[in-house]
C-alpha positions in Angstrom: 35.6 0.9 -33.4 35.9 -1.7 -35.9 33.1 -3.4 -38.1 32.5 -6.3 -35.7 31.9 -3.7 -32.7 29.5 -1.6 -34.7 27.6 -4.9 -35.7 27.4 -5.9 -32.0 26.2 -2.4 -31.1 23.5 -2.5 -33.7 22.3 -6.0 -32.7 22.2 -4.9 -28.9 20.1 -1.7 -29.9 17.8 -3.9 -32.1 17.3 -6.3 -29.0 16.7 -3.4 -26.8 14.1 -1.9 -29.2 12.4 -5.2 -29.5 12.3 -5.7 -25.7 10.9 -2.2 -25.4 8.2 -2.9 -28.0 7.2 -6.1 -26.2 7.0 -4.3 -22.9 4.9 -1.4 -24.5 2.4 -4.1 -25.8 2.1 -5.7 -22.6 1.5 -2.4 -20.8 -1.0 -1.5 -23.4 -2.7 -4.8 -22.8 -2.8 -4.2 -19.0 -4.1 -0.6 -19.6 -7.0 -2.0 -21.8 -7.7 -4.6 -19.1 -7.8 -2.0 -16.3 -10.1 0.2 -18.5 -12.4 -2.8 -18.9 -12.5 -3.4 -15.1 -13.2 0.2 -14.6 -16.2 0.2 -17.0 -17.4 -3.1 -15.3 -17.3 -1.5 -11.8 -19.1 1.5 -13.0 -21.8 -0.6 -14.5 -22.0 -2.6 -11.3 -22.3 0.6 -9.3 -25.3 1.7 -11.4 -27.0 -1.6 -11.1 -26.5 -1.3 -7.3 -28.2 2.2 -7.2 -31.2 0.9 -9.2 -31.5 -2.1 -6.8 -31.4 0.3 -3.8 -34.1 2.4 -5.4 -36.2 -0.7 -6.0 -35.7 -1.8 -2.5 -36.8 1.7 -1.2 -39.9 1.7 -3.2 -40.7 -1.8 -2.1 -40.3 -0.8 1.4 -42.6 2.3 1.0 -45.2 0.2 -0.6 -45.0 -2.3 2.2 -45.3 0.4 4.7 -48.6 1.8 2.9 -50.0 -1.8 2.8 -49.2 -2.3 6.4 -50.8 1.1 7.4 -53.7 0.3 5.3 -54.2 -3.2 6.8 -53.8 -1.7 10.5 -56.4 1.0 9.5 -58.9 -1.6 8.4 -58.4 -3.8 11.6 -58.9 -0.7 13.8 -62.0 0.3 11.9 -63.6 -3.1 12.2 
């Protein structure tokens, strides 16, 4: 193997390492993006749970109010 061949091998390895580094950077960005999406979905899930609890509480209060209204109508 002469000097030119060695130089070509070094250049190819450098290009390959650069491409691998670029790919690793892109994969890291995708991982960060997916992590961000996962956190957003968890937060949305918590918000939906809170809304469901509030809806349940409003339903109970509405039922109590309706029961009281019906009781007053029957009483009078």
